[in-house]
C-alpha positions as CSV (number, residue, x, y, z in Angstrom):
1,X,50.6,83.5,7.8
2,X,52.6,81.9,4.9
3,X,51.3,78.4,5.8
4,X,47.9,76.8,6.2
5,X,48.7,75.9,9.8
6,X,49.9,79.4,10.9
7,X,47.1,81.0,8.9
8,X,44.5,79.0,10.8
9,X,46.2,79.5,14.1
10,X,46.8,83.3,13.8
11,X,43.9,84.3,11.6
12,X,40.9,82.1,12.4
13,X,38.5,84.7,11.1
14,X,39.9,84.1,7.6
15,X,38.4,80.6,7.5
16,X,36.1,80.2,4.6
17,X,36.7,83.7,3.4
18,X,38.7,85.0,0.4
19,X,40.0,88.2,1.9
20,X,41.6,90.5,-0.7
21,X,41.0,93.9,0.9
22,X,44.0,94.6,3.1
23,X,44.8,97.8,1.2
24,X,41.7,99.2,2.9
25,X,41.5,97.2,6.1
26,X,43.6,94.3,7.5
27,X,42.5,91.3,9.5
28,X,44.9,91.4,12.5
29,X,46.5,88.3,14.0
30,X,45.4,87.0,17.3
31,X,48.4,88.5,19.0
32,X,46.9,91.9,18.5
33,X,43.9,90.8,20.5
34,X,46.3,89.8,23.2
35,X,48.0,93.2,23.1
36,X,44.7,94.9,23.5
37,X,43.8,92.7,26.4
38,X,47.1,93.8,28.0
39,X,46.2,97.4,27.4
40,X,42.8,96.9,29.2
41,X,44.4,95.2,32.2
42,X,46.9,98.1,32.5
43,X,44.1,100.6,32.1
44,X,42.2,98.9,35.0
45,X,45.2,99.9,37.2
46,X,44.3,103.5,36.8
47,X,47.2,105.9,37.3
48,X,49.4,102.9,38.2
49,X,49.0,101.7,34.7
50,X,50.6,104.7,33.2
51,X,54.1,103.2,33.5
52,X,53.1,100.2,31.4
53,X,51.3,102.5,28.9
54,X,54.4,104.6,28.3
55,X,56.7,101.7,28.3
56,X,54.6,100.1,25.5
57,X,54.9,103.3,23.5
58,X,58.7,103.1,23.8
59,X,58.6,99.4,22.9
60,X,56.5,100.2,19.9
61,X,58.9,103.0,18.9
62,X,61.8,100.6,19.0
63,X,60.3,98.0,16.7
64,X,58.9,100.6,14.4
65,X,62.3,102.2,14.1
66,X,63.9,98.9,13.1
67,X,61.3,98.3,10.3
68,X,61.8,101.9,9.1
69,X,65.6,101.6,9.4
70,X,65.7,104.7,11.6
71,X,66.7,105.4,15.2
72,X,64.0,105.4,17.9
73,X,64.5,109.2,18.3
74,X,63.5,109.7,14.7
75,X,60.2,107.9,15.1
76,X,57.0,109.1,16.8
77,X,53.2,108.6,16.7
78,X,50.1,110.6,16.2
79,X,46.4,109.7,15.6
80,X,46.5,108.9,11.8
81,X,48.4,109.7,8.7
82,X,46.1,112.6,7.8
83,X,47.0,114.3,11.1
84,X,50.7,113.8,10.3
85,X,50.4,115.3,6.9
86,X,48.6,118.3,8.3
87,X,51.3,118.8,11.0
88,X,53.9,118.6,8.2
89,X,52.0,121.4,6.4
90,X,52.2,123.6,9.5
91,X,55.9,122.7,10.2
92,X,57.0,123.8,6.7
93,X,55.3,127.2,6.8
94,X,55.6,127.6,3.0
95,X,55.5,131.0,1.5
96,X,54.4,132.5,-1.8
97,X,56.8,131.4,-4.5
98,X,57.5,128.0,-2.8
99,X,56.4,125.0,-4.8
100,X,55.0,121.6,-3.9
101,X,55.0,118.6,-6.1
102,X,52.0,116.2,-5.7
103,X,50.8,113.4,-8.0
104,X,47.5,112.0,-9.2
105,X,48.0,108.5,-7.7
106,X,48.3,109.7,-4.1
107,X,45.8,109.4,-1.3
108,X,43.9,112.7,-0.5
109,X,45.5,113.2,3.0
110,X,48.9,113.7,1.3
111,X,47.6,116.3,-1.1
112,X,44.8,118.3,0.4
113,X,46.8,120.2,3.1
114,X,48.6,122.0,0.2
115,X,45.4,122.5,-1.7
116,X,43.7,124.4,1.2
117,X,42.5,128.0,0.5
118,X,45.1,129.5,2.8
119,X,48.0,127.6,1.3
120,X,50.5,130.1,-0.1
121,X,52.7,127.7,-2.1
122,X,52.1,126.7,-5.7
123,X,51.2,123.1,-6.5
124,X,52.6,121.3,-9.4
125,X,51.0,118.0,-10.4
126,X,53.0,114.9,-11.5
127,X,50.5,113.2,-13.7
128,X,50.5,109.4,-14.3
129,X,50.6,108.0,-17.8
130,X,48.9,104.6,-18.3
131,X,48.9,104.0,-14.6
132,X,52.6,104.8,-14.1
133,X,54.4,107.9,-12.7
134,X,57.3,108.4,-15.1
135,X,60.4,109.9,-13.6
136,X,61.1,111.7,-16.9
137,X,57.9,113.6,-16.4
138,X,59.1,114.7,-13.0
139,X,62.1,116.4,-14.4
140,X,60.2,119.6,-15.5
141,X,58.4,119.9,-12.2
142,X,61.2,120.2,-9.7
143,X,63.6,123.2,-9.4
144,X,65.2,125.4,-6.9
145,X,61.8,126.7,-5.7
146,X,60.5,123.2,-4.9
147,X,60.2,122.8,-1.1
148,X,58.3,119.6,-0.9
149,X,57.8,116.5,-3.0
150,X,55.2,114.2,-1.5
151,X,54.4,110.8,-2.8
152,X,53.2,107.3,-1.8
153,X,55.7,104.5,-2.2
154,X,52.9,102.3,-3.4
155,X,49.7,103.9,-4.8
156,X,46.4,103.0,-3.1
157,X,44.8,103.6,-6.5
158,X,46.5,100.9,-8.6
159,X,49.5,99.5,-6.8
160,X,52.1,101.4,-8.8
161,X,55.4,101.5,-6.9
162,X,57.6,104.6,-7.1
163,X,61.1,104.0,-8.4
164,X,62.6,105.6,-5.3
165,X,66.3,105.6,-6.3
166,X,65.6,107.5,-9.5
167,X,63.3,110.0,-7.8
168,X,65.7,110.6,-5.0
169,X,68.6,111.3,-7.4
170,X,66.5,113.7,-9.4
171,X,65.1,115.6,-6.5
172,X,68.4,116.0,-4.7
173,X,70.1,117.2,-7.9
174,X,67.4,119.6,-9.2
175,X,65.6,120.6,-6.0
176,X,68.3,120.7,-3.2
177,X,65.9,122.6,-0.8
178,X,63.1,120.1,-1.1
179,X,61.8,117.8,1.6
180,X,61.0,114.4,0.2
181,X,57.9,113.1,2.0
182,X,56.9,109.5,1.5
183,X,53.6,107.8,2.6
184,X,54.4,104.1,3.2
185,X,50.9,103.1,4.3
186,X,50.5,100.7,1.4
187,X,53.9,99.2,1.9
188,X,54.8,98.9,5.6
189,X,54.6,95.2,6.6
190,X,54.1,94.0,3.1
191,X,57.2,94.9,1.1
192,X,60.8,95.7,1.9
193,X,61.2,99.4,2.1
194,X,63.7,101.4,0.0
195,X,63.1,104.8,1.6
196,X,66.3,105.4,3.5
197,X,66.9,108.7,1.6
198,X,63.4,110.1,2.4
199,X,63.2,113.0,4.8
200,X,59.7,112.4,6.2
201,X,57.8,109.1,6.4
202,X,54.2,108.6,7.3
203,X,52.0,105.5,7.7
204,X,48.6,104.4,8.9
205,X,48.5,101.4,11.2
206,X,45.4,99.5,10.3
207,X,46.3,98.2,6.9
208,X,49.4,96.0,5.9
209,X,50.9,96.7,9.3
210,X,48.0,94.6,10.8
211,X,47.2,97.1,13.6
212,X,44.0,98.9,14.4
213,X,42.6,102.4,13.9
214,X,43.7,105.4,15.9
215,X,47.4,105.3,15.2
216,X,49.8,107.1,12.8
217,X,53.5,106.6,12.3
218,X,55.9,109.6,11.7
219,X,59.5,109.2,10.8
220,X,61.8,112.2,10.5
221,X,65.5,112.0,9.7
222,X,67.7,113.6,12.3
223,X,69.3,115.9,9.7
224,X,65.8,117.5,9.1
225,X,64.6,117.6,12.7
226,X,64.8,121.3,13.1
227,X,63.4,122.2,9.8
228,X,60.4,119.8,10.2
229,X,59.6,120.7,13.8
230,X,55.9,121.4,14.6
231,X,55.0,124.5,16.5
232,X,51.5,123.6,17.9
233,X,49.9,123.8,21.3
234,X,50.1,120.7,23.5
235,X,52.2,119.3,26.3
236,X,53.9,116.1,25.3
237,X,55.5,118.0,22.4
238,X,56.7,120.8,24.7
239,X,60.1,120.6,26.4
240,X,59.1,123.0,29.2
241,X,55.4,122.1,29.5
242,X,55.6,121.9,33.4
243,X,58.6,124.1,34.1
244,X,58.4,127.4,36.0
245,X,58.6,129.4,32.8
246,X,55.8,127.6,31.0
247,X,53.6,130.7,30.8
248,X,56.5,132.8,29.5
249,X,57.7,130.8,26.6
250,X,57.3,127.6,24.7
251,X,60.1,125.3,23.9
252,X,59.1,122.7,21.2
253,X,60.5,119.3,20.9
254,X,62.4,119.0,17.6
255,X,61.7,116.5,14.8
256,X,59.5,113.4,15.2
257,X,58.8,113.7,19.0
258,X,57.0,117.0,18.3
259,X,54.3,115.2,16.3
260,X,53.0,113.6,19.5
261,X,51.3,116.7,20.9
262,X,49.2,115.2,23.7
263,X,48.4,112.0,25.6
264,X,49.2,109.1,23.3
265,X,46.3,106.9,22.0
266,X,47.7,103.9,23.9
267,X,45.4,101.1,22.6
268,X,46.5,101.5,19.0
269,X,50.1,101.5,20.0
270,X,49.7,98.4,22.1
271,X,48.2,96.8,19.0
272,X,50.9,98.2,16.7
273,X,53.6,96.9,19.0
274,X,52.1,93.5,18.8
275,X,51.5,93.5,15.0
276,X,54.9,94.8,14.0
277,X,56.7,92.3,16.2
278,X,54.6,89.6,14.6
279,X,55.6,90.8,11.1
280,X,59.2,91.3,12.1
281,X,59.4,87.8,13.5
282,X,58.1,86.3,10.2
283,X,60.2,88.7,8.1
284,X,58.9,91.1,5.6
285,X,61.2,89.6,2.9
286,X,59.5,86.2,3.5
287,X,56.1,87.8,3.2
288,X,57.0,89.5,-0.1
289,X,58.5,86.3,-1.4
290,X,55.3,84.5,-0.6
291,X,52.8,87.1,-1.8
292,X,54.5,88.7,-4.8
293,X,54.0,85.6,-7.0
294,X,50.3,85.6,-6.1
295,X,50.1,89.3,-7.3
296,X,51.7,88.3,-10.6
297,X,49.3,85.3,-10.9
298,X,46.3,87.5,-10.3
299,X,47.6,90.1,-12.8
300,X,48.2,87.5,-15.5
301,X,44.9,85.8,-14.8
302,X,43.1,89.1,-15.4
303,X,45.0,89.8,-18.5
304,X,44.2,86.4,-19.9
305,X,40.5,87.3,-19.5
306,X,41.0,90.5,-21.5
307,X,40.8,92.7,-18.3
308,X,43.9,95.0,-18.2
309,X,45.0,96.1,-14.8
310,X,45.3,99.8,-14.2
311,X,49.1,99.5,-13.7
312,X,51.3,97.2,-15.8
313,X,52.8,94.4,-13.8
314,X,56.1,95.4,-12.4
315,X,58.0,92.1,-12.4
316,X,60.7,91.9,-9.7
317,X,59.1,95.0,-8.0
318,X,57.2,94.2,-4.9
319,X,53.7,95.5,-4.4
320,X,50.5,94.1,-2.9
321,X,47.8,95.7,-5.1
322,X,46.2,94.9,-8.4
323,X,43.4,97.1,-9.6
324,X,41.1,97.1,-12.7
325,X,38.2,99.2,-14.0
326,X,35.2,97.4,-15.4
327,X,31.8,98.6,-16.6
328,X,30.2,95.7,-14.8
329,X,32.0,96.3,-11.5
330,X,28.8,96.4,-9.4
331,X,27.7,93.1,-10.9
332,X,31.1,91.6,-10.1
333,X,30.9,93.0,-6.6
334,X,27.5,91.3,-6.0
335,X,29.0,88.0,-7.1
336,X,32.0,88.5,-4.8
337,X,29.7,89.2,-1.9
338,X,27.7,86.0,-2.6
339,X,30.8,83.9,-2.7
340,X,32.4,85.6,0.4
341,X,35.2,87.3,-1.6
342,X,36.3,90.6,-0.1
343,X,37.8,93.2,-2.5
344,X,37.4,96.9,-2.8
345,X,34.8,98.1,-5.4
346,X,34.5,101.9,-5.8
347,X,33.4,104.0,-8.7
348,X,34.0,101.3,-11.3
349,X,37.4,100.3,-9.8
350,X,38.0,96.9,-8.4
351,X,41.1,96.7,-6.2
352,X,42.6,93.4,-5.0
353,X,45.2,93.3,-2.2
354,X,47.3,90.3,-1.4
355,X,49.2,89.9,1.9
356,X,51.1,87.1,3.5
357,X,47.9,85.4,4.7
358,X,46.6,85.0,1.2
359,X,47.0,81.9,-0.9
360,X,46.8,80.7,-4.5
361,X,43.4,79.3,-3.7
362,X,42.3,82.9,-2.9
363,X,43.5,84.0,-6.4
364,X,41.9,81.1,-8.1
365,X,38.6,81.6,-6.3
366,X,38.4,85.3,-7.2
367,X,39.2,84.6,-10.9
368,X,36.6,81.7,-11.0
369,X,33.8,83.9,-9.6
370,X,34.8,86.6,-11.9
371,X,34.3,84.2,-14.8
372,X,30.9,83.2,-13.5
373,X,29.8,86.7,-13.1
374,X,30.7,87.8,-16.6
375,X,29.4,84.7,-18.5
């Protein structure tokens, strides 16, 4: 990653491929394979392997908390980001008259819990304009009834990055009761985070974080632990699960630990522990410094061909995604497949994603094949 030598060594499956689809699915480094091998060896020890399993969870919690700039007690894990958002829904227990602010650049898992038929709260939609969520448009949507503002730091749709400082200032001033929930799935491991003032963080593990499926990251600030506690059946999330009074009352763990309700999915956490330590060792700032210019080059290359990206280039603002719409998207997709270029094509949208393992050659190849397919 970041150099030809390390790329070949750590990501051998990228040889002879132009992989621009990390926003959907990453190619993990070989150290993740090693982590899964360790999980398997520990699993072969049966019950004796449990100590290593739970120690790895704690090791993963430690490195995750550093990357989130949180304490280990503020971080926990579940099966996926969708599960985390649904548990947040149950934790808040919103009532009639409460308001939730969503936006039209967000992933479905962050919006659909509050759109369910039994949701009592009212939803207010922050609509994008020309691919951008303008803070000035948020002003009229937040007020003293707002209980939740949920957004993605970087949109999966087009790569737009939320101006967090401005959003935080507005929400704290106009909606002091609101929980600020931020999905960092399209950011963690790729850009330096600026979410220290968010109350609730959630992320998948199989994208820029370079892990595998089956894991979800939850971060809850200590000051909001009681308010965001989940009251769901389980055992790992229960303080008195095996005490003598366990059939008389339930004492829930507060904050992030309560979002791990049962036996952890150990294999994804072995993988995440390996991948995040790999990213931490390289340094997210170095990854952004390497990959951001490639994003700008791709953006400019598309514009030079008369293809306007869905989101204007945000110079000096780190994001890994460039997306366009094109009436000949399926034709372009077929050309990409022939030339072993991997990008997301869905409903006329072509999305490119650039991580630390990408190169200028990847950008040039994609643009060259794009030219060939449209000529």
